[in-house]
N, C-alpha and C positions, 0 to 999 in steps of 0.2 A: 662387141667392140672392145679392142685392147687400147691401153694407152699408147699414143703414138700413131694410131690409125688416122688417116687423112679422111675426114668426112666430106670436105669440099673437093671433089675431083679437079676443079678449075685451078686449085692451089698447087696441084702437082707440077704443072709446068712453070709456075711462077718463080722457082728458084729461091734462094735465100736473100734476105734484104741487102747484103753487101756483096753479092756476086759481082765480080768485075773490078772491085776496089782492091788495090795493091798497097801493102804497107811494108816498108823496110824498118825494122825495129833493132835499134841499138840500145839493148836493155840488159839489166841485171836483176837477179833476185825475185822480188814479189810484186810490187804495185803495178809497174807497167807490164811485165810478163803476163800477170793475170788479166789486165785490161785488153791486151792484144789477143790473148787466147779467146776473150769473149768476142772480139771482132772476127777472129778466125772461125768461130762456131757460127757466126752470122753470115759467113760467106767470104769474107775477105781472104785474100791471098797473102799471108804474113810470113816474110822471110826475116829470120832472127840472125843478127851478126854476133858471133861469139869469138872470144880471143882464142888464138891457136895455142895459148899456154893454159890449158885446162878447161876452156870453155866458161860457161856462166858459173859463177860461184855457187848457185844453187844446186849444181850437180852433185856437190859433195855434202849437202845439208842432210840433216837427220829429221825424221826417220828415212832410211833408205830401203830400196827395193832392188831386187836382181833384175837387170834387163836381159833380153834374149841371148846376148852374147856372154852373159855371166858376170857382168860389171855391176857394182853397187851404185845405184843412182838415186839422188834425193827424190823422195815421193812428191814433194811440193813442186820441184822442178818438173817432174813428169806432168802433174796436173797443170801447171801453168803454161806448158808448151804444147798441149793438144793441138793437133791440126796445123801446125807450123812446120815450115822447112828451116833448116839452119845452114849457115856458111861460116867458116872460120876466116877472119880477116885481121890482121894486125893493124889495129887503128893508129898505132904509134909510129908505124913506118910510112915513109912517103909513098911506096907502092900501095899500101893499104888504104891510105887517105885518098889517092888518086882513083883506086877501084871503087870506093864508096861514092865518090863524086861522079863517077862514070854510070853507077848503077842508079843513083837517085833519080835522074830523069825517067826512069822506067816505072817509078812508083808514084801513086797519088799522095801518099803520106809517108813522111819520115818522123818516126817516133823515137825519142831518147830519154833515159832517165839518169844521166850522168850528174855529177855534182855541178852546180851552177858554174857555167863558163868552162867546164871541162872539155866539152867537144870543140868549143871555139878556140881553146889553146892548141888543139890538134889540127885546126883548119877545117873542122866539120861542124861549126856552128850554123845558125840560121842564115847569116849573111853569105857564108861559103856555099851552102846548099842551094840558096835562092839565086845565087849568080849563075848556076848551071841549070836551074830548074824553077823559074820565076813563079810558076803556079803551085809550087809545092805547099802542102798543108804540113807545118813543122810543129810537132807536139813535143814540148819539153816539161 
């Protein structure tokens, strides 16, 4: 037997614990990207929103690795964003804010790690998201 072999055949069809859970992540750098990466590894569908002006700041952190297109990308960014999908949205624009509020009801969880009150000032705080998605789980 090798590490990772499934001993219990019934477990094969069980899936992962968070299969079917969808997370919209408005995140930067370390703590929340690491946490949502764990959720993704447990089966959650995590969609990360990045700025169209350079993406997550962690992309340029050191140490860096070369990606398949030959670009230098922060190794910590790569580790923290395994199993996620990304989309670029300008949160500071009216169109970007409206797009996030349109996307939010399609997700079970909206998670963010902006400075306290930062997203509320952009019209994307808990009250704004809950107005379009009352059942949202909003992590801040």
